[in-house]
C-alpha positions in Angstrom: -96.7 101.4 63.6 -94.3 101.0 60.3 -93.7 97.3 58.9 -89.5 96.5 59.8 -89.2 94.1 57.2 -90.0 97.0 54.5 -86.8 98.3 53.2 -86.9 102.2 52.8 -84.5 104.6 51.2 -83.0 107.7 52.9 -80.9 110.8 52.3 -77.2 110.6 51.1 -73.8 109.8 53.0 -70.3 111.2 52.8 -67.8 108.7 52.3 -64.7 108.4 54.1 -61.2 109.0 53.1 -57.2 108.4 53.9 -54.6 108.9 51.8 -51.9 106.3 51.3 -49.1 107.0 49.4 -50.7 107.4 46.2 -53.8 106.0 46.5 -57.0 107.1 48.1 -58.9 104.9 50.4 -62.6 105.3 50.1 -63.7 104.3 53.9 -67.4 103.4 55.2 -69.2 106.1 57.4 -70.8 103.2 59.2 -71.4 99.9 59.9 -73.4 98.0 57.2 -73.6 96.1 54.2 -71.9 97.3 51.0 -73.1 97.1 47.8 -73.2 98.6 43.9 -70.0 100.2 44.6 -68.4 101.6 41.4 -66.4 99.2 39.1 -62.5 99.1 38.4 -61.3 101.7 35.9 -64.2 104.2 36.7 -63.0 107.9 37.1 -64.6 109.5 39.9 -64.9 113.1 41.2 -66.0 115.1 44.4 -69.8 114.3 44.2 -69.7 111.1 42.3 -71.7 108.1 43.6 -69.8 105.8 45.3 -72.3 102.9 46.3 -75.1 101.9 48.5 -75.0 101.3 52.4 -77.4 99.1 53.9 -78.0 99.9 57.4 -80.8 97.7 59.3 -83.8 97.6 56.2 -82.5 101.2 55.0 -80.7 101.8 52.3 -77.9 105.1 51.6 -76.8 106.3 48.6 -73.1 106.9 49.6 -71.2 110.2 47.9 -67.8 111.0 47.6 -66.2 114.7 50.0 -65.7 117.1 46.8 -61.9 117.0 47.4 -61.6 113.9 45.9 -61.2 112.6 42.6 -59.2 109.3 41.0 -59.2 106.1 39.4 -60.8 103.0 40.8 -58.3 100.2 40.9 -59.6 97.0 39.8 -61.0 94.4 43.0 -61.0 90.9 42.0 -63.4 88.6 43.6 -65.5 90.8 45.8 -69.0 89.7 46.6 -72.6 91.5 45.9 -72.6 92.2 49.2 -70.3 92.9 51.6 -70.2 93.0 55.5 -68.4 96.1 56.7 -67.6 98.2 59.8 -67.3 101.9 60.4 -63.7 103.0 58.8 -63.4 99.7 56.3 -61.7 100.5 53.2 -64.9 99.7 50.1 -62.6 100.6 47.4 -59.2 102.5 46.4 -58.5 105.4 43.8 -55.7 105.5 42.0 -54.0 109.4 41.9 -51.7 109.0 39.0 -53.0 112.9 38.0 -51.5 112.1 34.6 -53.6 109.4 34.0 -56.3 110.6 35.8 -56.4 114.0 33.7 -56.3 111.8 30.2 -58.8 109.6 31.0 -61.0 112.4 31.7 -59.8 114.2 28.4 -60.9 110.9 26.4 -64.2 110.9 28.3 -64.7 114.1 27.4 -63.7 113.4 23.8 -66.1 110.8 23.4 -69.2 111.8 25.0 -68.9 115.0 22.6 -68.3 112.4 19.2 -71.5 111.1 20.2 -73.3 114.3 18.9 -70.5 115.9 16.8 -70.1 112.8 14.5 -73.1 111.3 14.2 -74.0 112.1 10.5 -70.2 111.2 9.6 -70.1 108.0 11.3 -73.1 107.0 9.9 -71.3 107.2 6.1 -68.6 104.7 7.1 -65.7 104.1 9.2 -63.9 107.0 10.9 -60.1 107.0 11.4 -59.5 109.7 14.0 -56.0 111.6 15.6 -54.8 109.3 18.1 -53.2 112.3 19.2 -53.3 116.3 19.7 -50.4 118.2 16.8 -49.7 118.6 13.3 -51.6 116.5 10.2 -49.0 116.1 7.5 -50.5 114.2 4.3 -46.8 113.9 2.7 -43.8 112.1 3.8 -42.1 115.2 2.9 -42.6 118.3 1.3 -41.9 117.2 -2.0 -43.5 113.6 -2.0 -46.7 112.4 -3.1 -49.5 111.9 -0.6 -49.6 108.7 1.5 -53.4 108.2 0.3 -55.8 110.1 -1.8 -59.8 109.9 -2.3 -61.1 107.0 -4.0 -57.9 105.0 -3.6 -57.7 101.4 -2.0 -56.1 100.4 1.3 -55.0 97.7 3.1 -54.5 96.9 6.5 -51.0 98.3 7.7 -51.0 101.2 5.6 -49.7 104.6 6.2 -52.3 107.2 6.1 -50.9 110.5 7.2 -48.5 111.7 10.0 -49.0 113.4 13.3 -45.9 115.8 14.3 -46.1 116.1 18.1 -43.0 118.2 19.2 -40.6 117.2 16.0 -41.7 113.5 16.8 -43.6 112.3 13.5 -45.7 109.4 14.1 -47.7 107.2 11.3 -51.7 106.8 10.9 -51.7 103.8 10.3 -55.2 101.7 9.1 -55.6 99.0 11.5 -58.6 98.1 9.0 -62.7 98.4 9.5 -64.7 97.0 11.9 -66.1 94.8 9.0 -62.7 94.2 7.2 -59.0 94.4 6.6 -59.3 96.3 2.8 -61.3 99.7 2.6 -61.7 102.6 0.0 -60.4 106.4 1.0 -63.7 108.4 0.4 -63.1 111.5 2.2 -60.1 113.3 4.0 -61.5 116.1 6.3 -57.9 117.9 7.3 -55.7 119.7 5.2 -51.7 119.1 4.6 -49.8 121.1 7.8 -53.4 121.3 9.6 -53.7 121.7 13.2 -56.1 118.5 15.0 -56.9 117.5 18.0 -57.2 114.6 19.9 -60.3 112.5 18.6 -60.7 114.5 15.5 -62.2 112.9 12.7 -59.2 112.7 9.4 -60.2 109.9 7.1 -63.7 108.4 6.1 -63.2 104.9 4.4 -65.7 102.8 3.1 
């Protein structure tokens, strides 16, 4: 006969959901104790882990239905383990699609950069494109470039421009993780070149 005090793990359970205005409510599929919920700001999609539900001495991994997506809304002061009833709200997802897709894009880029630019990051501080657009090394066609290799730069210095739909945005040097000054070691892109969000532009030492 099994010991009733021994905690066991069972198969997954799917959460219930309800849409309310621009938010999706994630609801408990049963009565029990809820724990290990996702942190505020986390991006979740269908099938994502949504926490654990303890029923008697058994833990169930909760997952989201396939059609669900969004960003977890922050919730302060929540206990580590919360008793819940069937259909009780566990947490909410923000359904702002522009925010959701922007966060997904940034997350994917950061993941790719860990592998693609590992050798670059080791050499110095990398300034990356803060948006997709056209890179310009000069303030105007007849002007000298903002910076050149070997040039010393200080915090607040403009390194170039990125054009997005006829709007020109300055690329500002905000200092490295170690100092407010540095030296341009490499420029990875050419004048008038199209760049992608997160793409390396300058290497500073």
